[in-house]
ROZA-926444 format. One line per 4 residues: for each residue z, y, x of N, C-alpha, C, O, CB. Coordinates in steps of 0.2 Angstrom, whole numbers, m for minus. Glycine has a CB too. Layout:
<atoms>
Z Y X Z Y X Z Y X Z Y X Z Y X | ... .
</atoms>
This chain:
<atoms>
99 91 m345 102 84 m343 99 82 m337 102 79 m332 103 79 m348 | 92 82 m337 88 80 m331 90 83 m325 91 80 m319 81 80 m332 | 91 90 m325 93 94 m319 100 92 m317 101 91 m311 93 102 m321 | 104 91 m321 111 89 m319 111 83 m316 114 82 m311 116 89 m325 .
107 78 m319 107 71 m316 104 72 m309 106 68 m304 102 67 m320 | 99 76 m308 95 76 m301 100 79 m296 101 77 m291 89 81 m302 | 104 84 m298 109 87 m294 114 82 m292 116 82 m286 112 94 m297 | 116 78 m297 121 73 m295 119 68 m290 122 66 m286 124 70 m302 .
113 66 m291 110 61 m287 109 64 m280 110 61 m275 103 59 m289 | 107 70 m279 106 74 m273 113 74 m269 113 73 m263 103 80 m273 | 118 76 m273 125 76 m270 127 70 m267 130 69 m262 130 79 m275 | 126 65 m271 127 58 m269 124 56 m262 127 53 m258 126 53 m274 .
117 58 m262 113 56 m256 116 60 m250 116 57 m245 106 58 m257 | 117 66 m251 120 70 m245 126 67 m243 128 67 m237 121 78 m247 | 131 65 m248 137 62 m246 136 56 m242 140 54 m237 141 61 m252 | 131 52 m244 130 45 m241 127 47 m234 130 43 m229 125 41 m245 .
123 51 m233 120 53 m226 125 55 m222 125 54 m216 114 57 m227 | 130 59 m224 135 62 m220 140 57 m217 143 58 m212 138 68 m224 | 140 52 m221 145 47 m219 141 41 m215 145 35 m214 149 44 m225 | 135 41 m214 131 36 m211 133 35 m204 133 40 m200 124 37 m212 .
134 29 m201 136 28 m194 130 28 m190 125 24 m192 140 22 m193 | 129 32 m185 123 32 m181 125 27 m174 130 28 m171 121 39 m178 | 120 23 m173 120 19 m167 115 20 m163 109 20 m165 121 11 m170 | 116 21 m156 111 22 m151 110 15 m147 115 12 m145 113 28 m146 .
104 13 m146 103 7 m143 99 8 m136 94 12 m136 99 2 m147 | 102 6 m131 98 7 m124 95 1 m122 98 m5 m122 103 9 m119 | 88 1 m121 85 m5 m119 84 m5 m112 80 0 m109 78 m5 m123 | 87 m9 m108 86 m10 m101 80 m13 m98 78 m18 m102 92 m13 m98 .
77 m11 m93 71 m15 m90 74 m22 m87 79 m22 m85 68 m11 m84 | 69 m27 m88 71 m33 m86 70 m34 m78 72 m39 m75 67 m39 m89 | 67 m29 m75 66 m29 m68 71 m25 m64 73 m19 m66 59 m25 m66 | 75 m28 m60 80 m25 m56 78 m26 m49 76 m31 m46 87 m29 m57 .
79 m20 m45 78 m19 m38 85 m20 m35 90 m17 m37 75 m12 m36 | 85 m24 m29 91 m25 m26 93 m19 m22 99 m18 m21 91 m31 m21 | 88 m16 m19 89 m9 m16 84 m4 m18 78 m7 m19 89 m10 m8 | 85 2 m18 81 7 m20 79 12 m15 75 16 m15 83 10 m26 .
83 12 m9 82 17 m4 82 14 3 86 9 4 88 22 m4 | 77 16 7 76 13 14 75 19 19 71 23 18 70 8 14 | 79 19 24 78 24 29 75 22 35 75 16 37 85 27 31 | 71 27 39 68 25 45 70 31 50 69 37 48 60 25 44 .
72 29 56 73 34 61 67 34 65 65 30 69 79 32 65 | 64 40 65 57 41 68 59 46 74 61 51 74 52 45 64 | 57 43 80 58 46 87 52 50 89 53 55 93 60 41 92 | 46 48 87 40 52 89 35 51 84 35 46 80 38 49 96 .
30 56 83 25 55 79 20 50 80 18 49 86 21 62 79 | 19 46 75 15 40 76 19 33 75 16 28 74 12 40 83 | 26 34 76 30 28 75 30 26 68 29 29 63 37 30 77 | 31 19 67 31 16 61 36 10 61 39 8 66 24 13 59 .
37 8 55 42 2 54 40 m1 47 37 2 43 49 4 54 | 43 m7 46 42 m11 40 49 m11 36 54 m11 39 39 m18 41 | 48 m11 29 54 m13 25 52 m18 20 47 m19 18 56 m6 21 | 57 m22 18 56 m27 13 60 m25 7 66 m25 6 59 m34 16 .
56 m24 2 58 m23 m5 59 m29 m9 54 m34 m9 53 m18 m9 | 65 m30 m12 66 m36 m16 69 m35 m22 73 m30 m23 70 m41 m12 | 68 m39 m27 71 m38 m34 70 m44 m38 68 m50 m35 68 m32 m37 | 71 m44 m44 71 m49 m49 68 m47 m56 70 m42 m58 78 m53 m50 .
64 m51 m59 62 m50 m65 66 m55 m70 65 m61 m69 54 m52 m66 | 70 m53 m74 75 m57 m77 72 m60 m84 75 m64 m87 81 m53 m79 | 66 m57 m86 63 m60 m92 60 m66 m90 59 m68 m84 57 m55 m94 | 58 m70 m95 55 m77 m94 47 m76 m95 44 m82 m95 58 m82 m99 .
45 m70 m94 37 m69 m95 36 m64 m89 40 m60 m87 35 m67 m102 | 29 m64 m87 27 m59 m82 28 m52 m85 26 m51 m91 20 m61 m80 | 29 m47 m81 30 m40 m83 25 m36 m79 26 m36 m73 37 m38 m83 | 22 m32 m82 18 m27 m78 22 m21 m77 26 m18 m81 11 m25 m82 .
22 m18 m71 26 m12 m69 22 m8 m64 18 m10 m61 33 m15 m66 | 24 m2 m64 21 3 m60 27 5 m55 32 7 m57 19 10 m63 | 25 5 m48 30 7 m43 29 14 m41 23 16 m40 30 2 m37 | 34 18 m40 34 25 m37 38 25 m31 44 24 m31 36 30 m43 .
36 28 m26 39 29 m20 39 36 m18 34 40 m18 36 25 m14 | 45 39 m17 46 46 m15 48 46 m7 52 42 m5 51 50 m19 | 45 51 m4 47 52 4 51 58 5 49 63 3 40 51 8 | 56 57 9 60 63 10 62 63 18 62 58 21 66 63 6 .
64 69 20 67 69 27 74 72 27 75 77 23 62 73 32 | 79 70 31 85 73 31 85 79 35 84 79 41 91 68 34 | 86 85 32 86 91 36 91 96 33 92 97 27 79 94 35 | 95 99 38 100 104 36 105 101 31 107 104 26 97 110 33 .
107 95 32 112 91 29 110 89 22 114 88 17 118 96 28 | 104 89 20 101 87 14 94 84 14 91 85 19 101 93 9 | 93 80 9 86 77 9 81 81 6 82 84 1 86 70 5 | 75 82 10 70 87 7 64 83 7 62 79 11 69 93 12 .
59 85 2 53 82 1 48 82 7 48 88 10 50 84 m6 | 45 77 8 40 77 13 33 77 10 31 71 7 41 72 19 | 28 82 11 22 81 8 17 78 12 12 75 9 20 89 6 | 17 79 18 11 76 23 14 74 29 20 74 30 6 82 24 .
10 71 33 12 68 40 14 61 40 17 59 45 17 72 42 | 13 57 34 15 50 34 10 46 30 5 49 27 22 49 31 | 10 40 31 6 35 27 10 29 25 15 28 27 0 33 31 | 7 26 20 11 20 17 6 14 15 1 16 13 15 22 10 .
8 8 17 4 2 15 9 m3 12 15 m3 15 0 0 21 | 7 m6 7 12 m11 4 8 m18 2 2 m17 0 15 m8 m3 | 11 m23 3 8 m30 1 13 m34 m2 19 m35 0 6 m33 7 | 11 m37 m8 15 m42 m11 14 m49 m8 18 m54 m10 14 m42 m19 .
9 m50 m4 8 m57 m1 13 m59 4 13 m65 6 1 m56 3 | 18 m55 5 24 m57 9 28 m63 5 32 m66 8 29 m51 11 | 26 m63 m1 30 m68 m5 28 m75 m2 32 m80 m4 28 m68 m12 | 22 m76 1 20 m83 4 26 m85 8 27 m91 9 14 m82 8 .
29 m80 12 34 m82 17 40 m85 13 43 m90 16 36 m76 21 | 42 m83 8 48 m85 4 46 m91 m1 51 m93 m4 50 m79 0 | 40 m93 m1 38 m99 m4 40 m106 0 36 m107 5 31 m99 m7 | 45 m109 m2 47 m115 2 42 m121 3 43 m125 7 54 m117 m1 .
38 m121 m2 33 m126 m2 28 m126 4 25 m131 6 29 m126 m8 | 28 m120 8 24 m120 14 27 m122 20 24 m124 25 21 m113 15 | 33 m122 20 37 m125 26 36 m121 32 35 m124 38 35 m132 27 | 36 m114 31 35 m110 37 41 m111 42 47 m113 40 35 m103 35 .
40 m110 49 45 m111 54 47 m104 57 52 m104 61 42 m115 59 | 44 m99 55 46 m92 58 53 m91 55 54 m92 49 41 m87 56 | 58 m88 59 64 m87 57 65 m81 52 70 m80 48 69 m86 63 | 60 m76 53 61 m70 49 54 m68 46 49 m71 48 63 m64 53 .
54 m64 40 48 m62 37 43 m58 42 37 m58 42 49 m58 31 | 46 m54 46 43 m50 51 39 m55 56 33 m53 58 47 m45 55 | 43 m60 58 39 m64 63 34 m68 60 28 m69 63 45 m70 65 | 34 m70 53 29 m73 50 23 m68 49 17 m71 50 32 m75 43 .
24 m62 48 18 m57 47 14 m57 54 8 m57 53 21 m50 45 | 18 m57 59 14 m56 66 10 m62 67 5 m62 70 20 m56 71 | 12 m68 64 8 m74 65 3 m75 59 m2 m80 60 12 m80 65 | 3 m71 54 m1 m72 48 m4 m66 45 m4 m65 39 3 m76 43 .
m7 m61 49 m9 m55 47 m15 m56 42 m16 m53 37 m12 m51 52 | m19 m62 43 m25 m63 39 m23 m65 32 m27 m66 27 m29 m68 42 | m16 m67 30 m14 m69 24 m12 m62 20 m11 m63 14 m8 m73 24 | m13 m57 22 m10 m51 19 m16 m46 17 m20 m44 21 m5 m47 24 .
m15 m44 10 m19 m39 8 m15 m33 6 m9 m34 4 m23 m41 1 | m17 m27 8 m13 m21 8 m15 m16 3 m21 m14 3 m12 m18 15 | m10 m13 m1 m12 m8 m6 m11 m1 m1 m6 0 2 m7 m7 m12 | m16 3 m2 m17 9 2 m19 15 m2 m21 14 m8 m21 8 9 .
m20 21 1 m22 26 m3 m30 26 m3 m33 22 0 m20 33 1 | m33 31 m6 m40 31 m7 m44 32 0 m40 35 5 m43 37 m12 | m50 31 1 m54 31 7 m53 38 11 m53 39 17 m61 29 7 | m53 43 7 m52 50 9 m45 51 13 m45 56 17 m53 55 4 .
m41 47 12 m34 47 15 m33 42 20 m28 41 23 m28 47 10 | m38 38 22 m38 33 27 m41 35 34 m45 41 34 m42 27 25 | m40 32 39 m43 33 46 m49 28 47 m48 22 45 m38 33 51 | m54 30 50 m59 26 52 m59 25 60 m59 29 64 m66 29 50 .
m58 18 62 m58 16 69 m63 11 70 m66 7 66 m51 13 70 | m66 11 77 m71 6 79 m68 0 81 m63 0 85 m75 9 84 | m71 m6 79 m68 m12 81 m70 m13 89 m75 m11 91 m71 m18 77 | m66 m16 93 m67 m17 100 m65 m24 102 m62 m28 98 m62 m13 104 .
m68 m26 107 m67 m33 110 m60 m34 111 m57 m40 110 m71 m35 116 | m56 m29 113 m49 m30 115 m45 m31 109 m40 m36 109 m46 m24 118 | m47 m28 103 m43 m29 97 m45 m36 94 m40 m39 92 m45 m24 92 | m51 m38 95 m53 m45 92 m49 m50 96 m47 m55 93 m60 m46 93 .
m48 m49 102 m45 m54 107 m37 m54 105 m34 m60 105 m46 m52 114 | m34 m48 104 m27 m48 102 m25 m51 96 m20 m54 95 m25 m41 102 | m30 m50 91 m29 m53 84 m33 m59 82 m34 m60 76 m29 m47 79 | m36 m62 87 m40 m68 86 m36 m73 82 m30 m74 83 m43 m71 92 .
m40 m76 77 m47 m76 75 m49 m71 69 m54 m72 67 m50 m83 74 | m44 m67 67 m45 m64 61 m51 m59 61 m54 m58 55 m39 m60 58 | m53 m56 66 m59 m52 67 m65 m55 70 m69 m51 72 m57 m46 71 | m65 m61 70 m71 m65 73 m78 m63 69 m83 m63 72 m70 m72 73 .
m77 m61 63 m83 m60 59 m85 m52 59 m90 m50 55 m82 m62 52 | m81 m48 63 m83 m41 64 m86 m39 70 m83 m41 76 m76 m37 62 | m92 m36 71 m95 m35 77 m92 m29 80 m89 m24 77 m102 m33 76 | m92 m29 87 m89 m24 91 m93 m17 89 m99 m17 88 m90 m25 99 .
m89 m12 88 m92 m5 87 m92 m4 79 m94 1 77 m98 m5 89 | m90 m9 75 m90 m8 68 m85 m3 66 m79 m4 67 m90 m15 64 | m87 2 62 m81 6 59 m77 2 54 m80 m1 50 m84 13 56 | m70 3 55 m66 0 50 m61 5 48 m59 10 51 m62 m6 54 .
m58 4 42 m53 8 39 m46 5 40 m45 m1 41 m54 8 31 | m42 10 42 m35 9 43 m31 14 39 m33 19 38 m33 8 50 | m24 13 37 m21 18 33 m18 24 37 m16 29 35 m15 14 30 | m18 23 44 m15 28 48 m18 28 55 m24 26 56 m8 28 49 .
m15 31 60 m18 31 67 m21 24 69 m17 19 68 m13 34 72 | m26 24 73 m30 18 75 m25 14 79 m24 8 78 m36 19 78 | m21 17 84 m17 14 89 m12 10 86 m10 4 88 m14 19 94 | m9 12 80 m4 9 77 m5 4 70 m1 3 67 1 14 75 .
m12 3 69 m14 m1 63 m19 m6 65 m23 m7 60 m16 4 58 | m19 m9 71 m24 m13 72 m23 m20 69 m28 m24 69 m24 m15 80 | m18 m21 65 m17 m27 62 m20 m27 55 m20 m32 51 m9 m29 61 | m22 m22 53 m25 m21 46 m31 m17 46 m32 m12 42 m20 m18 41 .
m36 m19 49 m43 m16 50 m48 m19 45 m49 m25 45 m46 m16 57 | m51 m15 41 m55 m17 35 m62 m14 36 m62 m7 35 m52 m17 28 | m67 m17 37 m74 m14 38 m77 m11 32 m82 m7 32 m79 m18 41 | m75 m13 26 m79 m11 20 m75 m9 14 m78 m6 9 m84 m16 18 .
m69 m11 13 m64 m10 7 m67 m14 1 m65 m13 m4 m64 m3 6 | m72 m18 2 m75 m22 m4 m75 m29 m3 m72 m32 m8 m82 m19 m4 | m77 m32 2 m78 m39 3 m71 m42 4 m68 m41 10 m82 m41 9 | m68 m46 0 m61 m49 0 m61 m55 5 m56 m58 6 m59 m50 m7 .
m67 m57 7 m67 m63 12 m65 m61 19 m64 m66 23 m74 m66 11 | m66 m55 21 m64 m53 28 m57 m51 29 m56 m45 30 m69 m48 30 | m53 m55 28 m45 m54 29 m44 m51 36 m47 m52 41 m41 m60 28 | m39 m46 36 m35 m44 30 m39 m38 27 m43 m35 29 m28 m41 33 .
m37 m37 20 m40 m32 16 m36 m26 14 m30 m27 13 m43 m36 10 | m39 m21 14 m36 m15 11 m38 m13 4 m44 m13 3 m37 m9 16 | m34 m12 0 m35 m11 m7 m34 m4 m9 m28 m2 m10 m32 m16 m12 | m38 1 m9 m37 8 m10 m35 10 m17 m39 13 m20 m43 12 m7 .
m29 8 m19 m27 9 m26 m21 14 m27 m19 16 m33 m26 3 m29 | m18 16 m22 m12 20 m22 m14 27 m23 m19 29 m21 m8 20 m16 | m10 31 m27 m11 38 m29 m5 42 m26 0 41 m27 m12 39 m36 | m7 47 m22 m2 52 m20 m2 58 m24 m7 62 m25 m4 53 m12 .
4 60 m26 6 66 m29 12 70 m26 17 68 m27 7 65 m37 | 10 75 m22 15 79 m18 19 74 m13 16 71 m9 21 82 m23 | 25 72 m14 29 68 m10 30 61 m13 35 57 m11 35 71 m7 | 26 59 m18 27 53 m22 20 49 m22 15 52 m22 29 54 m29 .
21 43 m20 15 38 m20 16 33 m26 21 30 m27 14 34 m14 | 11 32 m30 11 28 m36 7 22 m35 1 23 m33 10 32 m43 | 9 16 m38 4 10 m38 1 10 m45 3 13 m49 9 4 m36 | m4 6 m45 m7 4 m52 m2 m1 m55 3 m3 m52 m14 1 m51 .
m3 m3 m61 1 m8 m64 0 m15 m60 m5 m17 m58 m1 m10 m71 | 6 m18 m58 6 m24 m54 10 m29 m58 15 m27 m62 10 m23 m47 | 8 m35 m58 11 m41 m62 17 m44 m58 16 m46 m53 6 m46 m64 | 23 m43 m61 29 m46 m58 30 m53 m62 32 m53 m68 35 m41 m59 .
30 m58 m58 31 m65 m61 39 m65 m62 43 m62 m59 29 m70 m57 | 41 m70 m67 48 m71 m68 52 m73 m62 49 m77 m58 49 m76 m74 | 58 m71 m61 62 m73 m55 61 m68 m49 59 m62 m51 59 m80 m52 | 63 m70 m43 64 m65 m38 57 m63 m35 52 m67 m35 68 m68 m32 .
56 m57 m33 50 m55 m30 51 m51 m24 56 m48 m22 46 m51 m35 | 46 m50 m19 46 m47 m13 40 m43 m12 34 m45 m13 47 m52 m7 | 41 m37 m9 35 m33 m7 37 m30 0 42 m27 1 34 m27 m12 | 32 m31 5 33 m28 12 30 m21 12 24 m20 9 30 m33 17 .
33 m16 14 30 m9 15 30 m7 22 35 m8 26 35 m4 11 | 25 m4 24 24 m1 31 24 6 30 20 9 26 17 m3 34 | 29 10 33 30 17 33 28 19 40 31 18 45 37 19 31 | 23 23 40 21 26 47 20 33 47 19 36 41 14 23 49 .
20 36 53 19 43 53 13 45 57 11 41 61 26 46 57 | 11 51 56 6 54 60 8 58 66 14 60 67 1 59 56 | 4 59 71 6 61 78 10 68 77 14 70 81 0 62 83 | 8 72 72 10 79 72 17 79 68 19 85 67 5 84 69 .
20 74 66 26 74 61 32 76 66 32 74 71 26 68 57 | 37 79 63 43 80 66 47 74 66 49 71 61 46 86 63 | 50 72 72 55 67 72 61 68 68 63 74 67 57 65 80 | 64 63 66 70 63 62 71 57 58 68 52 59 70 69 58 .
76 58 53 77 52 48 73 53 42 74 59 39 85 52 47 | 70 48 40 66 48 34 68 43 29 71 38 31 58 47 36 | 67 44 23 69 40 18 64 39 12 60 44 10 76 42 14 | 63 33 10 58 31 5 63 29 m1 67 24 0 53 26 6 .
62 31 m7 66 29 m13 61 26 m18 56 29 m19 70 35 m16 | 63 21 m21 58 17 m25 61 16 m32 67 15 m33 57 10 m22 | 56 17 m37 58 15 m44 52 11 m46 47 11 m44 59 22 m48 | 54 7 m51 49 2 m54 50 2 m61 55 0 m64 49 m5 m51 .
44 4 m65 45 5 m72 40 0 m76 34 0 m74 44 12 m74 | 42 m4 m81 37 m7 m85 32 m3 m88 28 m5 m92 41 m12 m90 .
</atoms>
């Protein structure tokens, strides 16, 4: 009788499981990017441009997220990965421009950057992937007063060619008081650059990205594609 009872119970269980309704739940990220792709038309090696990444954190609490950027070039009617010949720098300090409490008068965020380079700290690659340039009196004069505390001839780090990165020269990568600062925290894997975890506050957010090329890169249309994952 015990065996029969057990068999009956098992049969009932199998019948129950076979009629169980399965429900799949998709959990969406609270972070939404308004655009995920940005193109750059590069006419010569060394050329660069800036892009403004924007989005929104729909949660009512700060969210930590990792940003990933892939770099491609349009070639033979398709997008192909680009492994070398470019550099990237990113700053979330561009959010100062969109903070209405400051009352900025510049009409665009690019205009604001040109007048406030010392407000910006930039995420860049590790020192082995940076360029070292010497500070000059000409550069100090052009960007005065932000380099007044740097002596002529001082070696400074920049993310790419010296000629095209005079606005973000950092002599030590350590002292955060000598603005602008470079933070060597980005990681490059093939044609993808990853950020560390960054804190996204509730509401809209902005990140300025500088995409630049090295002198030996082939001209053409380049694209950066962005994802951001909690």
